SERO-4910 file (N, C-alpha, C, O; in steps of 0.05 Angstrom, whole numbers):
BEGIN
 pado doro    nc1    nc2    nc3   cac1   cac2   cac3    cc1    cc2    cc3    oc1    oc2    oc3
  Met    A   1292   1848   1765   1317   1860   1772   1333   1841   1791   1320   1825   1805
  Pro    A   1359   1843   1791   1375   1826   1809   1368   1831   1838   1359   1853   1846
  Glu    A   1373   1811   1855   1370   1814   1884   1394   1830   1894   1417   1825   1886
  Ile    A   1388   1850   1911   1409   1867   1921   1413   1863   1951   1394   1865   1966
  Ile    A   1437   1857   1959   1444   1855   1987   1458   1882   1995   1479   1888   1984
  Arg    A   1446   1897   2013   1456   1923   2020   1471   1921   2047   1461   1911   2067
  Leu    A   1495   1932   2047   1512   1932   2071   1520   1961   2078   1524   1977   2059
  Glu    A   1523   1967   2103   1533   1993   2111   1563   1995   2105   1572   2014   2092
  Thr    A   1578   1976   2115   1607   1976   2112   1617   1948   2107   1607   1929   2120
  Val    A   1636   1945   2089   1647   1919   2083   1676   1923   2074   1683   1945   2064
  Asp    A   1693   1903   2078   1721   1907   2067   1720   1911   2037   1733   1929   2027
  Ser    A   1705   1894   2024   1703   1895   1995   1677   1882   1987   1672   1859   1995
  Thr    A   1661   1895   1970   1636   1882   1961   1643   1857   1945   1628   1837   1945
  Ser    A   1665   1857   1931   1673   1834   1915   1681   1810   1933   1675   1787   1927
  Asn    A   1695   1816   1955   1701   1794   1974   1676   1781   1984   1674   1757   1986
  Tyr    A   1657   1798   1992   1631   1788   2002   1617   1772   1981   1607   1750   1986
  Ala    A   1617   1783   1956   1603   1769   1935   1616   1742   1929   1602   1722   1923
  Lys    A   1643   1741   1929   1656   1715   1924   1649   1695   1946   1646   1671   1940
  Thr    A   1647   1704   1970   1640   1685   1992   1613   1673   1988   1609   1649   1991
  Ile    A   1593   1690   1982   1566   1679   1979   1563   1665   1953   1546   1646   1950
  Ala    A   1578   1672   1932   1577   1657   1907   1588   1629   1911   1576   1610   1901
  Ala    A   1610   1626   1927   1620   1599   1933   1601   1583   1949   1602   1558   1948
  Ala    A   1583   1596   1964   1563   1582   1980   1538   1577   1964   1519   1565   1975
  Gly    A   1537   1585   1939   1514   1578   1922   1496   1601   1915   1474   1596   1904
  Ala    A   1503   1626   1921   1485   1648   1914   1481   1649   1884   1500   1644   1869
  Pro    A   1457   1654   1875   1451   1652   1846   1462   1675   1830   1470   1696   1841
  Ala    A   1463   1671   1804   1471   1692   1786   1453   1716   1790   1430   1714   1796
  Trp    A   1465   1740   1786   1452   1766   1788   1447   1775   1817   1434   1795   1822
  Thr    A   1458   1760   1837   1458   1771   1864   1478   1794   1864   1501   1791   1854
  Ala    A   1470   1817   1874   1487   1841   1875   1492   1849   1903   1474   1848   1920
  Val    A   1517   1857   1909   1525   1867   1936   1531   1896   1933   1548   1904   1917
  Leu    A   1518   1912   1950   1521   1941   1949   1528   1951   1977   1516   1942   1997
  Ala    A   1548   1969   1979   1556   1979   2005   1557   2009   2005   1562   2022   1985
  Asp    A   1552   2020   2029   1555   2049   2033   1584   2057   2034   1592   2080   2026
  Ala    A   1601   2039   2044   1630   2045   2046   1645   2019   2045   1635   1998   2053
  Gln    A   1670   2020   2034   1688   1997   2034   1714   2005   2049   1724   2028   2046
  Thr    A   1724   1987   2065   1749   1993   2079   1773   1982   2064   1796   1989   2070
  Gly    A   1768   1964   2044   1789   1952   2029   1783   1950   1999   1789   1930   1987
  Gly    A   1769   1970   1988   1763   1970   1960   1789   1968   1944   1809   1980   1951
  Arg    A   1787   1954   1921   1812   1950   1906   1806   1950   1876   1783   1945   1867
  Gly    A   1827   1955   1861   1826   1955   1832   1846   1936   1821   1856   1918   1835
  Arg    A   1853   1939   1795   1872   1922   1782   1900   1928   1793   1906   1949   1805
  Met    A   1918   1908   1789   1946   1910   1797   1950   1915   1826   1970   1926   1835
  Gly    A   1930   1906   1843   1932   1908   1871   1928   1936   1883   1933   1941   1906
  Arg    A   1918   1955   1866   1915   1982   1876   1889   1984   1893   1871   1968   1890
  Ser    A   1889   2003   1911   1866   2008   1927   1846   2026   1911   1854   2041   1893
  Phe    A   1821   2025   1919   1800   2042   1907   1787   2058   1929   1774   2046   1947
  Phe    A   1790   2084   1928   1779   2101   1949   1749   2098   1950   1735   2102   1930
  Ser    A   1738   2092   1974   1710   2085   1977   1697   2101   2000   1689   2089   2020
  Gly    A   1696   2127   1997   1685   2144   2018   1655   2138   2024   1640   2132   2005
  Arg    A   1648   2140   2049   1621   2132   2057   1600   2150   2044   1602   2174   2043
  Asn    A   1579   2137   2032   1556   2150   2020   1563   2169   1997   1548   2187   1990
  Leu    A   1586   2164   1985   1595   2181   1963   1595   2167   1936   1588   2179   1916
  Gly    A   1602   2141   1936   1604   2127   1911   1585   2103   1909   1572   2096   1929
  Met    A   1583   2092   1885   1569   2067   1881   1589   2044   1882   1605   2042   1863
  Tyr    A   1588   2028   1903   1606   2006   1906   1589   1980   1904   1575   1973   1922
  Leu    A   1592   1967   1881   1573   1946   1873   1588   1923   1862   1607   1927   1845
  Ser    A   1581   1899   1870   1592   1874   1858   1569   1856   1850   1551   1852   1866
  Val    A   1571   1845   1827   1549   1828   1816   1560   1800   1809   1581   1798   1797
  Ile    A   1545   1780   1817   1553   1752   1811   1541   1745   1784   1518   1748   1779
  Leu    A   1559   1734   1767   1551   1723   1741   1558   1693   1741   1578   1685   1753
  Arg    A   1543   1678   1727   1549   1649   1724   1546   1641   1694   1529   1625   1687
  Pro    A   1563   1653   1677   1561   1646   1648   1570   1617   1643   1588   1607   1655
  Asn    A   1556   1605   1625   1562   1577   1617   1583   1577   1595   1577   1573   1572
  Cys    A   1608   1581   1603   1630   1582   1583   1656   1575   1596   1658   1573   1621
  Arg    A   1676   1572   1580   1703   1565   1589   1718   1591   1596   1710   1613   1589
  Ala    A   1740   1587   1610   1755   1610   1621   1765   1629   1600   1767   1653   1605
  Gln    A   1772   1618   1576   1784   1635   1556   1764   1656   1545   1772   1676   1533
  His    A   1738   1652   1550   1718   1672   1542   1714   1694   1563   1701   1714   1558
  Ala    A   1725   1690   1587   1720   1708   1609   1733   1736   1605   1725   1755   1618
  Ala    A   1753   1737   1587   1766   1763   1583   1747   1784   1573   1752   1808   1575
  Ala    A   1724   1776   1562   1705   1795   1551   1688   1807   1573   1675   1828   1568
  Ile    A   1687   1796   1597   1669   1805   1617   1674   1834   1625   1656   1851   1625
  Thr    A   1699   1841   1631   1705   1868   1640   1699   1889   1618   1686   1909   1624
  Pro    A   1709   1885   1593   1702   1905   1573   1672   1907   1567   1662   1929   1562
  Leu    A   1658   1884   1568   1629   1886   1564   1615   1901   1587   1597   1916   1583
  Ala    A   1625   1897   1611   1615   1912   1634   1621   1942   1630   1604   1959   1638
  Ala    A   1644   1949   1619   1650   1977   1614   1631   1989   1595   1622   2012   1598
  Val    A   1623   1974   1574   1603   1984   1555   1577   1989   1569   1564   2009   1566
  Ala    A   1569   1969   1586   1543   1971   1601   1543   1995   1620   1524   2010   1621
  Val    A   1565   1999   1634   1566   2021   1654   1567   2047   1640   1555   2067   1649
  Arg    A   1581   2049   1618   1581   2074   1602   1553   2081   1593   1545   2104   1595
  Arg    A   1538   2062   1583   1511   2067   1575   1494   2076   1599   1478   2095   1596
  Ala    A   1498   2064   1622   1482   2071   1646   1488   2100   1654   1470   2114   1662
  Ile    A   1514   2108   1654   1521   2135   1662   1508   2155   1642   1498   2176   1651
  Leu    A   1509   2149   1617   1496   2166   1597   1466   2169   1601   1455   2191   1599
  Thr    A   1453   2146   1608   1424   2146   1612   1417   2161   1637   1399   2178   1637
  Ala    A   1430   2154   1660   1422   2164   1686   1433   2192   1692   1419   2208   1705
  Ala    A   1457   2198   1682   1470   2223   1690   1472   2242   1666   1479   2266   1670
  Gly    A   1467   2232   1642   1470   2250   1619   1498   2257   1612   1503   2278   1599
  Ile    A   1517   2241   1620   1545   2246   1615   1557   2224   1598   1553   2201   1603
  Ser    A   1573   2232   1578   1586   2213   1561   1614   2208   1571   1631   2226   1569
  Ala    A   1619   2185   1581   1646   2178   1592   1663   2164   1571   1652   2152   1552
  Asp    A   1689   2165   1574   1707   2151   1557   1717   2126   1570   1717   2124   1595
  Ile    A   1723   2106   1554   1734   2081   1564   1765   2082   1561   1775   2086   1539
  Lys    A   1779   2077   1583   1808   2073   1582   1813   2043   1584   1806   2030   1604
  Trp    A   1826   2032   1564   1831   2003   1564   1845   1995   1589   1865   2008   1596
  Val    A   1837   1975   1603   1815   1957   1595   1791   1961   1613   1769   1952   1606
  Asn    A   1795   1975   1636   1774   1973   1656   1766   1999   1670   1752   1998   1690
  Asp    A   1774   2021   1660   1767   2047   1672   1749   2063   1654   1750   2061   1630
  Leu    A   1732   2080   1667   1717   2100   1653   1728   2127   1662   1733   2131   1686
  Gln    A   1731   2146   1643   1743   2172   1649   1725   2194   1638   1709   2190   1620
  Ile    A   1729   2217   1649   1719   2242   1637   1742   2262   1637   1754   2268   1657
  Gly    A   1748   2272   1613   1770   2291   1611   1796   2280   1621   1813   2295   1631
  Gly    A   1801   2254   1618   1825   2241   1626   1827   2235   1656   1847   2225   1666
  Lys    A   1805   2241   1671   1805   2236   1700   1787   2212   1706   1766   2209   1694
  Lys    A   1796   2195   1724   1782   2170   1730   1755   2175   1744   1753   2189   1763
  Leu    A   1735   2163   1732   1708   2164   1743   1699   2137   1755   1684   2136   1774
  Cys    A   1708   2116   1742   1698   2089   1749   1719   2068   1744   1735   2070   1725
  Gly    A   1720   2048   1761   1737   2025   1757   1721   2000   1758   1702   1997   1773
  Ile    A   1730   1980   1742   1716   1954   1741   1737   1932   1744   1758   1933   1732
  Leu    A   1730   1913   1761   1748   1890   1766   1732   1865   1767   1713   1862   1782
  Thr    A   1740   1846   1750   1726   1820   1748   1744   1798   1760   1768   1796   1753
  Glu    A   1733   1782   1778   1748   1760   1790   1732   1734   1785   1708   1734   1785
  Leu    A   1747   1712   1780   1735   1687   1771   1740   1664   1791   1761   1664   1805
  Ser    A   1722   1645   1791   1727   1619   1803   1723   1599   1781   1703   1598   1768
  Leu    A   1744   1582   1777   1744   1563   1755   1742   1534   1766   1752   1528   1787
  Ser    A   1728   1517   1750   1727   1489   1757   1752   1475   1748   1769   1487   1734
  Val    A   1756   1450   1757   1779   1435   1749   1780   1431   1718   1801   1430   1706
  Gly    A   1757   1430   1706   1755   1427   1677   1759   1452   1661   1759   1452   1636
  Gly    A   1762   1475   1675   1767   1500   1661   1743   1516   1654   1745   1536   1640
  Thr    A   1720   1508   1664   1696   1525   1660   1693   1544   1683   1706   1540   1704
  Ile    A   1676   1564   1680   1673   1585   1701   1652   1576   1721   1629   1571   1714
  Asn    A   1660   1573   1746   1640   1569   1767   1623   1594   1772   1599   1593   1772
  Tyr    A   1637   1616   1774   1624   1642   1777   1644   1664   1770   1668   1660   1772
  Ala    A   1633   1687   1763   1649   1711   1760   1637   1733   1777   1613   1735   1779
  Val    A   1654   1748   1791   1644   1771   1806   1655   1796   1793   1679   1800   1791
  Cys    A   1636   1813   1784   1643   1838   1770   1639   1861   1790   1617   1868   1797
  Gly    A   1661   1872   1799   1661   1895   1818   1662   1921   1803   1679   1925   1786
  Ile    A   1644   1939   1810   1642   1965   1796   1641   1987   1817   1624   1988   1835
  Gly    A   1660   2006   1814   1660   2029   1832   1658   2055   1816   1675   2060   1799
  Ile    A   1637   2070   1822   1633   2096   1808   1634   2118   1828   1620   2117   1849
  Asn    A   1649   2139   1822   1649   2163   1839   1624   2179   1832   1622   2191   1810
  Val    A   1606   2181   1851   1579   2193   1845   1577   2220   1858   1575   2241   1844
  Ala    A   1578   2221   1885   1571   2246   1899   1594   2261   1910   1591   2280   1926
  His    A   1618   2253   1904   1642   2266   1914   1645   2295   1905   1641   2301   1882
  Glu    A   1652   2312   1924   1664   2338   1917   1694   2333   1916   1704   2313   1926
  Leu    A   1708   2352   1904   1737   2348   1902   1751   2344   1929   1769   2328   1931
  Ala    A   1741   2359   1949   1754   2358   1975   1749   2331   1989   1762   2324   2009
  Asp    A   1730   2315   1979   1725   2289   1991   1747   2268   1985   1750   2249   1999
  Phe    A   1761   2273   1963   1783   2255   1956   1808   2261   1971   1813   2284   1979
  Pro    A   1825   2241   1976   1851   2246   1988   1867   2265   1970   1864   2264   1945
  Pro    A   1884   2282   1981   1898   2302   1965   1914   2290   1942   1915   2302   1920
  Glu    A   1925   2266   1945   1941   2255   1924   1925   2245   1900   1936   2239   1879
  Leu    A   1898   2244   1903   1881   2236   1881   1867   2259   1866   1856   2255   1845
  Arg    A   1867   2282   1878   1850   2303   1868   1855   2312   1839   1838   2323   1826
  Glu    A   1880   2308   1830   1886   2317   1802   1880   2295   1781   1882   2300   1757
  Ile    A   1873   2271   1791   1870   2249   1771   1843   2235   1772   1838   2217   1757
  Val    A   1825   2245   1790   1798   2233   1792   1777   2254   1789   1782   2278   1791
  Thr    A   1753   2244   1783   1729   2262   1783   1705   2246   1792   1707   2223   1799
  Ser    A   1682   2260   1793   1657   2247   1801   1635   2258   1784   1638   2278   1770
  Leu    A   1612   2244   1785   1589   2254   1770   1580   2281   1780   1572   2298   1765
  Arg    A   1582   2285   1806   1574   2311   1818   1593   2333   1808   1584   2355   1800
  Ile    A   1619   2327   1809   1639   2347   1800   1633   2355   1770   1637   2378   1762
  Glu    A   1624   2335   1755   1619   2340   1726   1592   2352   1722   1584   2356   1699
  Gly    A   1577   2358   1743   1552   2373   1741   1527   2356   1739   1505   2366   1735
  Ala    A   1529   2330   1743   1506   2312   1742   1492   2311   1769   1504   2309   1790
  Lys    A   1465   2313   1768   1449   2310   1792   1436   2283   1791   1413   2280   1782
  Val    A   1451   2263   1801   1441   2236   1801   1448   2223   1828   1470   2229   1838
  Thr    A   1431   2207   1838   1436   2194   1864   1450   2167   1860   1450   2156   1838
  Arg    A   1461   2157   1882   1473   2131   1881   1453   2110   1873   1459   2092   1857
  Asp    A   1429   2111   1885   1408   2091   1879   1400   2092   1850   1394   2071   1838
  Gln    A   1399   2116   1838   1392   2118   1810   1414   2105   1793   1408   2092   1773
  Met    A   1439   2109   1801   1461   2096   1786   1460   2066   1789   1465   2052   1769
  Val    A   1454   2056   1813   1453   2027   1817   1432   2015   1798   1437   1995   1784
  Ala    A   1408   2027   1798   1386   2017   1781   1394   2017   1751   1389   1998   1737
  Ala    A   1407   2039   1743   1415   2042   1715   1436   2021   1707   1435   2009   1686
  Val    A   1456   2018   1725   1477   1999   1719   1467   1970   1718   1474   1955   1700
  Leu    A   1450   1962   1737   1440   1935   1737   1423   1930   1712   1424   1908   1700
  Lys    A   1406   1949   1705   1390   1946   1681   1407   1943   1656   1402   1926   1639
  Ser    A   1428   1959   1654   1446   1958   1631   1461   1932   1630   1465   1921   1608
  Leu    A   1470   1923   1653   1485   1897   1654   1467   1874   1644   1476   1857   1629
  Thr    A   1442   1874   1652   1424   1852   1644   1418   1854   1614   1412   1834   1601
  Glu    A   1420   1878   1602   1416   1881   1573   1440   1871   1558   1437   1859   1536
  Val    A   1464   1875   1568   1488   1867   1555   1493   1837   1558   1498   1822   1539
  Phe    A   1490   1827   1583   1493   1799   1589   1466   1786   1590   1456   1778   1611
  Lys    A   1454   1783   1567   1427   1772   1565   1427   1743   1576   1443   1727   1568
  Asn    A   1408   1738   1594   1406   1712   1607   1431   1704   1623   1437   1681   1628
  Gly    A   1446   1725   1629   1471   1721   1645   1494   1709   1630   1514   1701   1642
  Glu    A   1492   1709   1603   1513   1697   1587   1529   1718   1571   1519   1740   1566
  Ile    A   1553   1711   1565   1569   1727   1546   1557   1724   1519   1555   1701   1509
  Pro    A   1550   1745   1505   1537   1742   1478   1555   1726   1459   1579   1729   1459
  Glu    A   1542   1710   1442   1557   1694   1423   1571   1712   1402   1594   1707   1394
  Ser    A   1557   1733   1393   1569   1752   1375   1576   1778   1390   1559   1791   1402
  Leu    A   1601   1785   1389   1611   1808   1404   1618   1831   1385   1627   1852   1395
  Ala    A   1613   1829   1359   1622   1849   1340   1611   1876   1346   1626   1896   1347
  Asp    A   1585   1879   1351   1573   1905   1356   1583   1917   1382   1588   1941   1383
  Leu    A   1584   1900   1403   1593   1910   1429   1623   1918   1428   1631   1937   1440
  Arg    A   1639   1902   1413   1667   1909   1410   1670   1935   1395   1688   1952   1402
  Ala    A   1654   1939   1375   1655   1965   1360   1647   1988   1378   1659   2010   1375
  Glu    A   1627   1984   1395   1619   2006   1413   1641   2012   1433   1646   2035   1440
  Tyr    A   1654   1991   1443   1677   1994   1461   1699   2010   1447   1709   2030   1458
  Ala    A   1706   2001   1423   1728   2014   1408   1722   2043   1402   1739   2060   1404
  Glu    A   1697   2049   1395   1689   2076   1388   1693   2095   1411   1698   2119   1407
  Asn    A   1690   2085   1436   1692   2102   1459   1717   2098   1476   1719   2108   1498
  Cys    A   1736   2083   1464   1761   2077   1479   1783   2098   1472   1792   2099   1449
  Val    A   1790   2114   1491   1810   2135   1486   1839   2124   1484   1857   2139   1476
  Thr    A   1843   2099   1490   1870   2087   1487   1877   2082   1458   1900   2085   1450
  Leu    A   1857   2075   1442   1862   2069   1414   1871   2094   1399   1860   2116   1402
  Gly    A   1891   2090   1382   1902   2112   1367   1922   2129   1381   1933   2148   1370
  Arg    A   1928   2122   1406   1946   2138   1423   1973   2124   1426   1975   2099   1423
  Glu    A   1994   2139   1431   2020   2129   1439   2018   2118   1468   2008   2132   1485
  Val    A   2028   2094   1472   2025   2082   1498   2052   2070   1507   2070   2065   1490
  Glu    A   2054   2065   1533   2077   2051   1544   2066   2026   1557   2046   2026   1571
  Ile    A   2080   2003   1554   2073   1978   1566   2090   1975   1591   2115   1974   1589
  Leu    A   2078   1973   1614   2092   1969   1639   2096   1940   1644   2077   1925   1647
  Arg    A   2121   1932   1646   2127   1904   1651   2144   1902   1677   2160   1919   1683
  His    A   2138   1881   1692   2154   1875   1716   2173   1853   1710   2166   1833   1698
  Thr    A   2198   1856   1720   2218   1836   1716   2228   1825   1743   2222   1837   1764
  Ala    A   2242   1803   1742   2251   1791   1767   2272   1807   1782   2273   1807   1806
  Ala    A   2289   1821   1767   2311   1836   1779   2300   1862   1790   2289   1878   1775
  Pro    A   2304   1868   1816   2293   1892   1828   2304   1917   1815   2289   1937   1814
  Glu    A   2329   1917   1806   2341   1941   1795   2328   1948   1768   2331   1970   1758
  Thr    A   2316   1928   1755   2302   1933   1730   2273   1924   1732   2263   1910   1714
  Ser    A   2260   1931   1753   2234   1920   1759   2212   1930   1740   2191   1918   1738
  Gln    A   2218   1952   1725   2198   1962   1706   2212   1969   1680   2232   1983   1679
  Thr    A   2201   1959   1658   2210   1967   1632   2185   1979   1618   2163   1970   1623
  Arg    A   2189   1998   1600   2167   2012   1587   2170   2013   1557   2177   2034   1546
  Pro    A   2167   1991   1543   2167   1992   1514   2144   2010   1504   2123   2011   1516
  Arg    A   2149   2024   1482   2130   2043   1471   2120   2035   1444   2133   2022   1428
  Gly    A   2095   2043   1439   2083   2038   1413   2057   2053   1411   2050   2070   1427
  Arg    A   2042   2047   1389   2016   2060   1385   1994   2038   1386   1996   2018   1372
  Ala    A   1974   2043   1403   1951   2024   1405   1933   2028   1380   1922   2050   1375
  Val    A   1931   2007   1364   1918   2010   1338   1891   1996   1335   1875   2003   1319
  Ala    A   1887   1975   1351   1862   1959   1347   1858   1941   1371   1875   1937   1389
  Leu    A   1833   1930   1372   1826   1909   1391   1825   1882   1377   1816   1881   1354
  Thr    A   1833   1861   1391   1830   1835   1380   1801   1825   1386   1786   1839   1399
  Asp    A   1795   1801   1376   1768   1790   1381   1763   1787   1411   1740   1788   1419
  Ser    A   1784   1783   1427   1781   1779   1456   1786   1805   1472   1790   1804   1496
  Phe    A   1785   1828   1458   1788   1854   1471   1817   1859   1480   1821   1878   1495
  Ala    A   1836   1843   1472   1864   1850   1477   1872   1873   1459   1859   1879   1440
  Leu    A   1894   1887   1467   1902   1911   1454   1925   1905   1434   1945   1893   1442
  Glu    A   1921   1912   1409   1942   1909   1389   1959   1934   1387   1948   1956   1382
  Ile    A   1985   1931   1392   2002   1954   1393   2025   1951   1372   2039   1931   1371
  Glu    A   2027   1972   1356   2050   1974   1337   2073   1986   1352   2072   2010   1360
  Met    A   2094   1971   1356   2117   1980   1372   2135   1998   1356   2134   1999   1331
  Glu    A   2152   2012   1370   2170   2031   1357   2189   2017   1338   2199   2030   1319
  Asp    A   2195   1992   1343   2214   1977   1325   2200   1965   1302   2212   1950   1286
  Gly    A   2174   1970   1298   2159   1960   1276   2145   1934   1280   2129   1925   1263
  Thr    A   2150   1920   1303   2136   1896   1309   2108   1902   1320   2102   1925   1327
  Val    A   2091   1881   1321   2064   1884   1332   2062   1866   1357   2070   1843   1356
  Glu    A   2052   1878   1379   2050   1863   1404   2021   1863   1412   2007   1883   1410
  Ile    A   2012   1840   1422   1984   1837   1432   1986   1837   1463   2000   1820   1474
  Val    A   1972   1856   1475   1973   1858   1505   1945   1851   1515   1925   1865   1509
  Ser    A   1943   1830   1530   1917   1821   1540   1913   1827   1570   1891   1826   1580
  Ser    A   1935   1833   1584   1933   1839   1612   1956   1856   1620   1974   1862   1603
  Gly    A   1957   1864   1645   1979   1881   1654   1971   1911   1652   1947   1918   1653
  Glu    A   1991   1928   1649   1987   1956   1651   1996   1970   1625   2018   1966   1616
  Val    A   1978   1987   1615   1985   2004   1592   1980   2032   1600   1958   2039   1609
  Ser    A   2000   2049   1596   1998   2077   1603   1997   2094   1578   2014   2091   1560
  Val    A   1976   2111   1576   1974   2129   1553   1992   2152   1556   1992   2166   1577
  Arg    A   2009   2157   1536   2029   2179   1538   2015   2206   1531   1996   2206   1515
  Pro    A   2023   2227   1545   2011   2253   1539   2015   2261   1510   2036   2256   1498
  Gln    A   1995   2275   1499   1997   2284   1471   2013   2310   1470   2017   2321   1448
***
């Protein structure tokens, strides 16, 4: 099993992991904290990290590949974490493209991968940060989050944070065999797609523009498929097809 560095409090397990990765920490070193003061997700959002309530874990990977292959890390981690939740907690979670796990449309887990690249474009290291709401009661969340988040406890699972850590690390090592991105992704991509609630839904693409008065535009379409690199293929309302590999996609209510 990976080596685990346990911390009581840290600004971000991923910040800590990046620091020790840059200093030479080996692949599969994992950083686990009881609380984070600056947990974060995609698009610069914060991730609520109440003490002794969630699993706040960051894992160092050192895959031998170029940067263009790194887009698979987050979705592959989502597959691994979904498997771990099903095994340890007995709950089947949904994947929201590209990096969240949900239950009943409410956020359960967020995943954020950060890279260090060499001058030649290969990956020095990747830090995969995973936050799972484990032991929260609804009142433990800030009021503004209570309608959009959930936890394993709220969903009726009797599982500890340590049990989730063990299950997640085991599942990650099974997906990233020998610490590498698998050469063939077809089966894992199919598993991701089968459990991705974004596919088949009407979505809005959030774009930021330079002009403050038009800082957000929201083109609409239907998410129809995943590309080989896990980007989202969207049939737009005007009949064109757009490939979205990053940024924000919002699922419209049915």
